C-alpha positions in Angstrom: 13.4 -32.8 -7.4 16.2 -30.6 -8.7 14.1 -29.7 -11.7 11.3 -28.5 -9.4 13.7 -26.4 -7.4 15.2 -24.8 -10.5 11.7 -24.1 -11.9 10.6 -22.5 -8.6 13.8 -20.4 -8.5 13.3 -19.2 -12.1 9.6 -18.4 -11.4 10.5 -16.3 -8.3 13.1 -14.4 -10.3 10.7 -13.6 -13.1 8.0 -12.4 -10.7 10.6 -10.3 -8.8 11.5 -8.4 -12.1 7.8 -7.4 -12.6 7.7 -5.9 -9.1 10.4 -3.3 -9.9 9.2 -2.5 -13.5 6.9 0.4 -12.3 9.8 2.2 -10.7 11.3 5.1 -12.7 15.0 4.9 -13.7 16.6 8.3 -12.9 20.1 7.1 -13.7 19.7 7.8 -17.4 19.9 11.6 -16.6 22.9 13.6 -15.7 23.3 14.0 -12.0 22.8 17.8 -11.7 20.3 18.2 -14.5 16.8 19.4 -14.0 15.3 16.2 -15.4 17.2 14.2 -12.7 15.9 16.4 -9.9 12.4 16.2 -11.3 12.6 12.4 -11.6 13.8 12.0 -8.0 11.2 14.4 -6.8 8.4 12.4 -8.5 9.8 9.2 -7.0 9.7 10.7 -3.5 6.2 12.1 -4.0 4.8 8.8 -5.3 6.2 6.8 -2.4 4.9 9.4 0.1 1.4 9.3 -1.3 1.3 5.5 -1.3 2.4 5.3 2.3 -0.1 8.0 3.3 -2.9 6.0 1.5 -1.9 2.8 3.3 -1.9 4.6 6.7 -5.4 6.0 6.1 -6.8 2.7 5.1 -5.2 0.9 8.0 -6.6 3.5 10.4 -10.1 3.2 8.9 -10.1 -0.6 9.2 -8.8 -0.4 12.8 -11.5 2.0 13.8 -14.3 -0.1 12.2 -13.0 -3.2 14.0 -12.6 -1.6 17.4 -15.7 0.5 17.4 -18.1 -2.0 16.0 -19.1 -3.4 19.4 -19.7 0.1 20.9 -21.7 1.1 17.9 -24.0 -1.9 18.3 -24.5 -1.0 22.0 -25.5 2.5 21.0 -27.9 1.2 18.4 -29.5 -1.1 20.9 -30.1 1.8 23.3 -31.6 3.9 20.5 -34.0 1.0 19.7 -35.0 0.8 23.3 -35.7 4.5 23.5 -37.6 4.6 20.2 -39.5 1.4 21.0 -40.9 2.7 24.4 
């Protein structure tokens, strides 16, 4: 049982390291250098873009889900008008 717990713990730690591997490390630059400022600006830009994309996708999915019933009603009315 203890071996299973240790194995799961090691597995979680190894996966956790891969999550942070894409993030840039700005600490290797001097604090007031142009490279440091550029690095931090790129980090902020990347995070902002990713949050914006997630927001847009969530909004699209919500609209599809909420408006699907009303769209079906409109399509049924159109079929009645065209069919007559």
